C-alpha beads as a LAMMPS data file, in Angstrom:
LAMMPS data file: protein, C-alpha beads

55 atoms
54 bonds

1 atom types
1 bond types

-500.0 500.0 xlo xhi
-500.0 500.0 ylo yhi
-500.0 500.0 zlo zhi

Masses

1 110.0

Atoms # bond

1 1 1 -119.590 65.834 236.790
2 1 1 -116.329 64.351 238.152
3 1 1 -116.148 60.552 238.621
4 1 1 -116.417 58.863 242.032
5 1 1 -113.403 59.333 244.319
6 1 1 -112.191 62.362 242.348
7 1 1 -111.385 65.426 244.483
8 1 1 -114.232 67.427 242.898
9 1 1 -116.916 64.751 243.348
10 1 1 -119.706 66.207 245.479
11 1 1 -123.199 64.918 244.670
12 1 1 -126.254 66.888 245.717
13 1 1 -127.197 65.408 249.109
14 1 1 -130.893 66.272 248.669
15 1 1 -131.171 63.905 245.695
16 1 1 -128.436 61.354 246.468
17 1 1 -129.363 60.546 250.077
18 1 1 -132.999 59.492 249.491
19 1 1 -131.941 57.334 246.530
20 1 1 -129.180 55.702 248.597
21 1 1 -131.471 55.037 251.566
22 1 1 -134.090 53.492 249.265
23 1 1 -131.487 51.254 247.621
24 1 1 -130.004 50.106 250.937
25 1 1 -133.448 49.385 252.423
26 1 1 -134.423 47.335 249.348
27 1 1 -131.162 45.363 249.592
28 1 1 -131.709 44.687 253.310
29 1 1 -135.290 43.527 252.679
30 1 1 -134.059 41.174 249.948
31 1 1 -131.408 39.640 252.211
32 1 1 -133.634 39.365 255.278
33 1 1 -136.783 38.123 253.506
34 1 1 -137.675 34.642 254.799
35 1 1 -138.912 33.640 251.341
36 1 1 -141.845 31.429 250.381
37 1 1 -140.986 28.699 252.906
38 1 1 -141.419 31.045 255.851
39 1 1 -137.827 30.776 257.062
40 1 1 -138.477 28.313 259.879
41 1 1 -135.750 26.338 261.649
42 1 1 -133.675 24.225 259.289
43 1 1 -133.657 20.470 259.832
44 1 1 -136.443 20.375 262.430
45 1 1 -139.955 19.036 262.155
46 1 1 -142.217 22.018 262.736
47 1 1 -145.325 20.628 261.035
48 1 1 -148.520 19.354 262.666
49 1 1 -147.713 17.107 265.600
50 1 1 -144.388 18.899 266.026
51 1 1 -141.570 17.467 268.035
52 1 1 -138.512 15.592 266.977
53 1 1 -138.610 12.252 265.175
54 1 1 -138.660 9.353 267.603
55 1 1 -139.908 11.315 270.591

Bonds

1 1 1 2
2 1 2 3
3 1 3 4
4 1 4 5
5 1 5 6
6 1 6 7
7 1 7 8
8 1 8 9
9 1 9 10
10 1 10 11
11 1 11 12
12 1 12 13
13 1 13 14
14 1 14 15
15 1 15 16
16 1 16 17
17 1 17 18
18 1 18 19
19 1 19 20
20 1 20 21
21 1 21 22
22 1 22 23
23 1 23 24
24 1 24 25
25 1 25 26
26 1 26 27
27 1 27 28
28 1 28 29
29 1 29 30
30 1 30 31
31 1 31 32
32 1 32 33
33 1 33 34
34 1 34 35
35 1 35 36
36 1 36 37
37 1 37 38
38 1 38 39
39 1 39 40
40 1 40 41
41 1 41 42
42 1 42 43
43 1 43 44
44 1 44 45
45 1 45 46
46 1 46 47
47 1 47 48
48 1 48 49
49 1 49 50
50 1 50 51
51 1 51 52
52 1 52 53
53 1 53 54
54 1 54 55
């Protein structure tokens, strides 16, 4: 099989496309995952009682 970017490189779309879509979806989930903290607003009090300090 020719290396990437070689003129003869032509992977089989039926096997390459599903693998690529799976990899891209996993990468997007990893980047967009809020994580264990829930991903709430940074620097704001969102706990019980809410509101900003001093209000």
